[in-house]
N, C-alpha and C positions, 0 to 999 in steps of 0.2 A: 668499424669492422674491417675496413680496408687496411688500416694501420696494423691491426692484429694479424691479418693474413700475411702481410709483408714480413713482420717479425717472425712468424711461424715458418715461413718459407726460407728466410735467411738462416734460421736456426736448425733447419732439417739437414741431417746427414744420412749417409747410407747405414750408419751404425745405430740410428735412432734419433730421438729428439734431443737437442742440446739443452744446456741449462737455461738458455733464453726462454724456451718454451715453458719450462718449469716455472720460471719467474712470472711469466704472463699468466699462467694458470693460477698461481698463488695470489696474484693481484686481483684477478677476477673473483676468486673465492672471498677475499677480504672485502672487496667492494660490495659484493652481494650480502655479506653479513652485516655491513653497515646500513645499507638502505633497505634490505628485505624485499620481499615480493610486493608488487603493487596490488593494493586491495581496491576494487572498484565498487561503486554503487550500481544498482540496476539501471538507473538513468544513464550512467556513464557507459555501461555495456551497450545500451541502445544507441547512444550517440556515436560510439566508435565501432558499431557492428561490422561495418565494411572491412576494417582492418583486423577485427578479431575473429572473423569467420574461420572455423576449422581449428582455432587455438583453444588451449585449456587455460582458464584464468581464474582468479580468486575474487569472489563477489560477496558483499555483505547484504543481508536482507532477512526477510521472513518468508517462510514457505507456506502456501495455502494449497492443501490437497483437495482436488475435486473428486476424482474417481480412480481407484487403483494407484498407479504410479504417475498419473497425470495431475498437473496443477499449475501454479504460477509462483514465481519468485518476485517479491515485492519490497521496495524501499520507498521512502517518502518522495523520491523523484522519478519513480517509474515502476512499471509492471511488465514482466516478460513471461510468456507461457513456458512451461518446462515439463520434463519427464525425469523419472529416476528416483523419486522418493514417495513413500506412502505415508499415511498419517495426515491428520487435519492441519496441523501447523506447528512449525518449530522455527526458532530464530538462530542466527549465527553466521558463520562464514562458510560459503559453499564453493567447492572447486567444480567448475562447470566447463563444458565444451560448448562453444557457440556455433549454431547452425543457421543458415539462411534457407527459408522455404518460400514458396509463392505467396503464402499468407503473412510472411514477416519473419522476425528473428525468433528462434527457439533455443533454449538451453537444455543440456542434459546434465543432471547433477551427478557428479562422479563421487564426491565425498563431502561430508558435512562435519563441521566442528561447532560445538555449542558455546559460542562466544557472543555476548550481546553486541549487536551492531551499533557503532558509535553514532550513526546517522538517525537511528530510530529512538524516539522517546517513549511512545505508547504503541503497544500491539494488543488488539482486542478481538477476541473470538466470540461469536454469538451463534448459538444453536437453539432452534425452536422445535419443540415437540418430538414425536417419534420419527416422523419423516423430516419435517421442518427444513429451514434454510440453514446453510452454513455460510456465515459471512465473516469477513475479517477486515479490521480497520488498522492501518499502519500510519502513524503520524510522526513528524519531526518535531523539534522544539518549538517551532512557530505555529504548530497546529495544522499544518498543511500535509497532505498525503493522499492515500488512495483507500477506497473501499473496494473489496473484491467479494463477489457473491458467487457461490457455486452454481446458481441458476440464472444469473443476470450479467455476468461479465464484471467489468470494473469501471470506476469513474473517479476522476480527480476531485478532491474536495478541500475546502478550507473551513475549518471548524470555528465556531464562535467562542470568544473568550469566556462568555457567561457559561457556556456548556462545559468547557474545560474546567472552569472553577468548580462547578457542581461535582464533576467526576473526581477532581482532586480532593474535594472535601470529604468524600467517603472512602477514598483510597487508603487513608491511614487506618481505617477500621477493618478493611477487608484484606489488605495485603498480608501475604504470608500464611493465609489460611483459606478455609472453605466455609461459606455460610449457607445454611439451608440443606435440604435433602433432595437427592435426585428423584424425580418423579417422571413417569412415562410421558405425560402430556405437558411437562414443564419446559422452562427455558433456562439454558445454562449460559452464563457470561463468564468469560475468562479474561482477565486483564493483567497485562505484564508491563511494568515500567522499569526500564534499565535492568532487566533480568530478574526482578522480584515479582512474584505472582500472587494474585488473589482471585477467588472464584465465588460466585453465588448462584443460587437457583431460585426460580420463580415457578408457580405463584407462592403467595405467602410472604411477600416482601414487607419488612417493617417500614414505617413511615420515613425514616431517615435515608432509606435506600431507593424509594420509589422514583424520585426525581432523577437520580443517577441512572437508574434502569431505563427510564424514558429517553435520556440522552443517548445511551448506548444503542437502544433500538432505533432511534432516529438516524444515527450514523450508519448502523448496520444495514438499514433499509435504503440507503441513498442510491445504490446501484440499481435496485429495482424501481425506485421512483424515477431515476433517469431514463430507464427503458420505457416506463409508462409515459413520460413527457415526450419522448421521441415518437411514440405511437400517436399521441395527441397532435403533435406538430405535423406528422405526415397527413393526418386527416385534414388539417387546416391549410397547409402550404404544399402538400404533395411530397415533402421530404423534410429532413431535419435530424440532427444528431447532437447530443449534449457534449459540449467541450469541457465545461467545468461547472462545479456547484460550490457556492459559498454560503455557509450557514449564517443565519441572522436571527436575532431576537428583537422583534419590533414592539413598540410600546402599546400598539392596539391592533385590531384585526384588519386594518387596511393594508398590511404588509409594506408599509412605507410609501404607498401610492394612494393617498386618500382622494376621493372625488368630491367636489363641492356639492353640498346639500345632502350628502349621505352620512348616516350615523354608523359608527363602528364601535364594537365592544371594546371597552377600555381595559384590556387585559394583556399581559405579556404574551406575545404570539410568536413561537419559534417557527422557523421555516427555512426555505432555501432561495437564494438568488441563483438562477440557472441561466447559463449562457448557451444558446443553441445556434448551430450553424446551418444555414440553408442557402439556396441559390442566390437569394437577394442580399446575403451577408450574414452578419452575426448580430443577434439581438438578445436582450435580457428578458426572461420570464421570472415570475415569483410564485412560489407554491408553499402552502402550509406544510409543516414537517411530516404529517402522517396522512391527512385526507384533504380533499378539496381540489378544484380545478385550477390550472395555471392562470395567473393574472398577467395581462398584457397591457402595456400603456396604450392609450387611444392614439391611433395614427392620424 
């Protein structure tokens, strides 16, 4: 920037800008056309928040609408609260203005372009019943990402390979269309992979779709399970918050922590490894995917 100012100052005359300034302007235009505008992920916006505050930037992600124009912008590496868009969820590139508040970073969506984000592999919306929950799962190629719930905030998750295989298996049948009929007390699942979409409705799921629906419900409910675990931890230790959840499919009901002398049902048991932070440090809990108390290793 200093060099540019010197050139401009040298080229300035009382009659106007000299040809030197015109050359500088042309060079800048050419360089901009070569490199284009930097496109950030949500995680990068959060990491660079201090330098980006007050600036308008281009960000890739998926939008989750909570209420009116309030919501969150999500990518597999981060979540940031936002305003400026209505609707339950859309993906693409967002031109946003970054703000700092006492509660943290917030973005205001100025414009949206429907272009599938390169960093996102799966985007899944889950809606239950008339009132129901509105949940969204955004995953990268490695199965890591975030679950955002309209009623429970968000949590970082890592999904199991087995679960992703189940979803991938039915994806070929449901992509590009809608299965089932919308019913008032039903559940809608909307799955998008690399910009291609498929939807289905429950109840009335065929057998080939039941396991995939169970996987999606488990992922969608992860944020609510995280808040429940935090409540359980506060009762036990006085405090605690979930840092991360990793999905696991164990070969029996022991959740991978069998106790000597106990018998466990020999069935595949899906669940979560949950890392919780409290004053004594970080520790791991394990919970079944849908119901059941957390399991803690004996101290």
